[in-house]
PyMOL CGO cylinders between C-alpha atoms (Angstrom):
from pymol import cmd
from pymol.cgo import CYLINDER

trace = [
    CYLINDER, 12.51, -83.58, -61.04, 12.80, -85.77, -64.43, 0.3, 1, 1, 1, 1, 1, 1,
    CYLINDER, 12.80, -85.77, -64.43, 8.68, -86.70, -65.58, 0.3, 1, 1, 1, 1, 1, 1,
    CYLINDER, 8.68, -86.70, -65.58, 9.77, -90.97, -64.70, 0.3, 1, 1, 1, 1, 1, 1,
    CYLINDER, 9.77, -90.97, -64.70, 10.36, -89.21, -61.14, 0.3, 1, 1, 1, 1, 1, 1,
    CYLINDER, 10.36, -89.21, -61.14, 7.06, -86.90, -61.16, 0.3, 1, 1, 1, 1, 1, 1,
    CYLINDER, 7.06, -86.90, -61.16, 5.60, -90.56, -62.75, 0.3, 1, 1, 1, 1, 1, 1,
    CYLINDER, 5.60, -90.56, -62.75, 6.17, -92.44, -60.56, 0.3, 1, 1, 1, 1, 1, 1,
    CYLINDER, 6.17, -92.44, -60.56, 5.12, -91.03, -57.29, 0.3, 1, 1, 1, 1, 1, 1,
    CYLINDER, 5.12, -91.03, -57.29, 2.06, -89.99, -58.63, 0.3, 1, 1, 1, 1, 1, 1,
    CYLINDER, 2.06, -89.99, -58.63, 1.82, -93.99, -59.34, 0.3, 1, 1, 1, 1, 1, 1,
    CYLINDER, 1.82, -93.99, -59.34, 3.10, -94.17, -55.67, 0.3, 1, 1, 1, 1, 1, 1,
    CYLINDER, 3.10, -94.17, -55.67, 0.27, -92.07, -54.58, 0.3, 1, 1, 1, 1, 1, 1,
    CYLINDER, 0.27, -92.07, -54.58, -3.04, -93.31, -56.55, 0.3, 1, 1, 1, 1, 1, 1,
    CYLINDER, -3.04, -93.31, -56.55, -1.55, -96.93, -55.07, 0.3, 1, 1, 1, 1, 1, 1,
    CYLINDER, -1.55, -96.93, -55.07, -1.71, -95.06, -50.72, 0.3, 1, 1, 1, 1, 1, 1,
    CYLINDER, -1.71, -95.06, -50.72, -4.96, -93.71, -51.92, 0.3, 1, 1, 1, 1, 1, 1,
    CYLINDER, -4.96, -93.71, -51.92, -6.23, -96.84, -53.29, 0.3, 1, 1, 1, 1, 1, 1,
    CYLINDER, -6.23, -96.84, -53.29, -5.29, -98.68, -50.50, 0.3, 1, 1, 1, 1, 1, 1,
    CYLINDER, -5.29, -98.68, -50.50, -6.17, -96.24, -47.58, 0.3, 1, 1, 1, 1, 1, 1,
    CYLINDER, -6.17, -96.24, -47.58, -9.80, -96.36, -49.74, 0.3, 1, 1, 1, 1, 1, 1,
    CYLINDER, -9.80, -96.36, -49.74, -10.45, -100.47, -48.98, 0.3, 1, 1, 1, 1, 1, 1,
    CYLINDER, -10.45, -100.47, -48.98, -8.97, -99.73, -45.37, 0.3, 1, 1, 1, 1, 1, 1,
    CYLINDER, -8.97, -99.73, -45.37, -11.83, -97.19, -45.06, 0.3, 1, 1, 1, 1, 1, 1,
    CYLINDER, -11.83, -97.19, -45.06, -14.05, -99.60, -47.07, 0.3, 1, 1, 1, 1, 1, 1,
    CYLINDER, -14.05, -99.60, -47.07, -13.34, -101.85, -44.19, 0.3, 1, 1, 1, 1, 1, 1,
    CYLINDER, -13.34, -101.85, -44.19, -13.78, -100.06, -40.79, 0.3, 1, 1, 1, 1, 1, 1,
    CYLINDER, -13.78, -100.06, -40.79, -16.98, -98.16, -42.83, 0.3, 1, 1, 1, 1, 1, 1,
    CYLINDER, -16.98, -98.16, -42.83, -18.78, -101.98, -42.40, 0.3, 1, 1, 1, 1, 1, 1,
    CYLINDER, -18.78, -101.98, -42.40, -19.71, -104.32, -38.72, 0.3, 1, 1, 1, 1, 1, 1,
    CYLINDER, -19.71, -104.32, -38.72, -17.89, -107.40, -39.11, 0.3, 1, 1, 1, 1, 1, 1,
    CYLINDER, -17.89, -107.40, -39.11, -19.62, -110.45, -40.21, 0.3, 1, 1, 1, 1, 1, 1,
    CYLINDER, -19.62, -110.45, -40.21, -20.61, -112.65, -38.30, 0.3, 1, 1, 1, 1, 1, 1,
    CYLINDER, -20.61, -112.65, -38.30, -20.05, -116.70, -38.43, 0.3, 1, 1, 1, 1, 1, 1,
    CYLINDER, -20.05, -116.70, -38.43, -24.13, -118.66, -38.16, 0.3, 1, 1, 1, 1, 1, 1,
    CYLINDER, -24.13, -118.66, -38.16, -22.02, -121.47, -36.06, 0.3, 1, 1, 1, 1, 1, 1,
    CYLINDER, -22.02, -121.47, -36.06, -20.48, -119.48, -33.89, 0.3, 1, 1, 1, 1, 1, 1,
    CYLINDER, -20.48, -119.48, -33.89, -23.96, -117.94, -33.21, 0.3, 1, 1, 1, 1, 1, 1,
    CYLINDER, -23.96, -117.94, -33.21, -25.01, -121.23, -32.45, 0.3, 1, 1, 1, 1, 1, 1,
    CYLINDER, -25.01, -121.23, -32.45, -22.68, -122.34, -30.82, 0.3, 1, 1, 1, 1, 1, 1,
    CYLINDER, -22.68, -122.34, -30.82, -23.09, -119.22, -28.03, 0.3, 1, 1, 1, 1, 1, 1,
]
cmd.load_cgo(trace, "trace")
């Protein structure tokens, strides 16, 4: 496997790992609630 192809694979894997970390961060926090929406309930 050429080094250019290996670098491309490593970059793609890093991008997927970064996206997964972002998704996990978002999922670990509760949903935000708008104060205006709460006042109307």
